[in-house]
C-alpha positions as CSV (number, residue, x, y, z in Angstrom):
1,M,207.8,6.4,120.5
2,T,204.9,6.5,123.1
3,K,205.5,6.3,126.8
4,P,204.2,2.8,127.1
5,S,206.5,1.6,124.3
6,R,209.5,3.3,125.9
7,Y,208.6,1.6,129.2
8,R,208.3,-1.8,127.5
9,T,211.7,-1.2,125.9
10,H,213.2,-0.5,129.3
11,A,211.6,-3.7,130.6
12,A,213.2,-5.7,127.8
13,E,216.6,-4.2,128.6
14,A,216.2,-5.2,132.2
15,V,215.3,-8.8,131.2
16,K,218.3,-9.0,128.9
17,L,220.6,-7.8,131.8
18,A,218.9,-10.4,134.1
19,A,219.6,-13.1,131.6
20,S,223.3,-12.3,131.6
21,A,223.6,-11.8,135.4
22,T,225.5,-14.4,137.3
23,D,224.5,-13.4,140.8
24,P,221.0,-14.7,141.7
25,D,220.2,-11.6,143.8
26,D,221.1,-9.3,140.9
27,K,219.0,-11.4,138.5
28,A,216.0,-11.2,140.9
29,L,216.4,-7.5,141.3
30,L,216.6,-6.9,137.5
31,L,213.5,-9.0,137.0
32,K,211.7,-6.9,139.6
33,I,212.8,-3.8,137.8
34,A,211.5,-5.2,134.5
35,Q,208.2,-6.0,136.1
36,G,208.0,-2.4,137.4
37,W,208.5,-1.1,133.9
38,L,205.8,-3.4,132.6
39,D,203.4,-2.2,135.3
40,L,204.2,1.4,134.5
41,A,203.6,0.7,130.7
42,E,200.2,-0.8,131.5
43,R,199.2,2.1,133.7
44,A,200.3,4.6,131.1
45,S,198.5,2.8,128.3
46,N,195.3,2.7,130.4
47,G,195.6,6.2,131.7
48,I,195.6,4.9,135.3
49,W,198.9,6.6,136.2
50,M,197.2,10.0,136.2
51,R,195.0,9.0,139.1
52,F,198.0,8.2,141.3
53,R,200.0,11.4,140.7
54,A,200.9,13.0,143.9
55,P,200.1,16.7,144.4
56,P,203.1,19.1,144.3
57,P,204.9,19.5,147.6
58,V,203.9,22.4,149.8
59,V,206.9,24.7,150.3
60,R,206.7,26.7,153.5
61,K,209.0,29.5,154.5
62,P,210.5,29.1,158.0
63,N,208.8,31.0,160.7
64,R,211.2,33.8,161.7
65,R,210.5,35.3,165.0
66,R,212.3,38.4,166.1
67,T,213.4,38.4,169.7
68,Q,213.4,41.7,171.5
69,A,216.6,42.8,173.1
């Protein structure tokens, strides 16, 4: 299964959950999640997501100063 198809599967699951949700806020949130999965699937299928990847974080060691006694 390709990434876009997996993302679409996750979107479909979120829509199913939204359909069975009784709380309107929960339903709205699940539909937003589904839309996010669909957007991600579209980006992955078009190769767009590669352009938006963040660079790895820079890890810096703390500056340790020695004090003279």
